N, C-alpha and C positions, 0 to 999 in steps of 0.2 A: 156651166162647166164645159170646156171644149172636149172633143173626142180624144185628143192627146192627153189632157189632164185626167179624163176618166180612165184611160188605159193605164196611166201611171198610178192612179189610185187603186185600180184593180190589182196591179202587180204588187203594190205595197200591201194591200189587204191579204193577198195570197201568202206573202212572206210572213206577215204577222200571224196568220192562222197556222202556218207551218211551224213557226217558233213555239206557239202556244201548244200545239199538238205534241211536239217533241218534248216540251217541258212536262206535260202530263204523262206521256208514255214512259219517261225515264225516271219517274219519282214513285217511291213506294209509300213513304210516310212524309207528310209535310204539307206545304201549301204553295200554290201558284197565285201570285198577286199581279193584276193587270192595272196599270195606272193610265188614266186618260186625261187629256187636256184639250178642251174645245172639241170633244167628240173624237179625238184621234188617240190611238195608243202611242204613248211616249216611253213606256217602260214596262218590262216584264221581269218580275223577281221570282225566283224559285228558292224556297226555304225548305231544305231537306233535313229530315231527322233520320238518324241511323240508330236502329234499335237492336239490342242484343237479347237473346233469349237466355235465361239462366240454364245451366246444365241440368239435365234430368237426372234424378237419383235412381240408381238401380235398386229394385226391391228384393 
């Protein structure tokens, strides 16, 4: 791998890590799925669940 290719891969890796980090930070309930092809991240899916709490009853 040439120095230019390594630099390009490092920049791509940083972007992938940033996207995964943001997906994890911005989700409360759900899942983050990372899909790989030949050892490379090709897709990141965020499946978010929105949960509602039932109203509390006054005693």
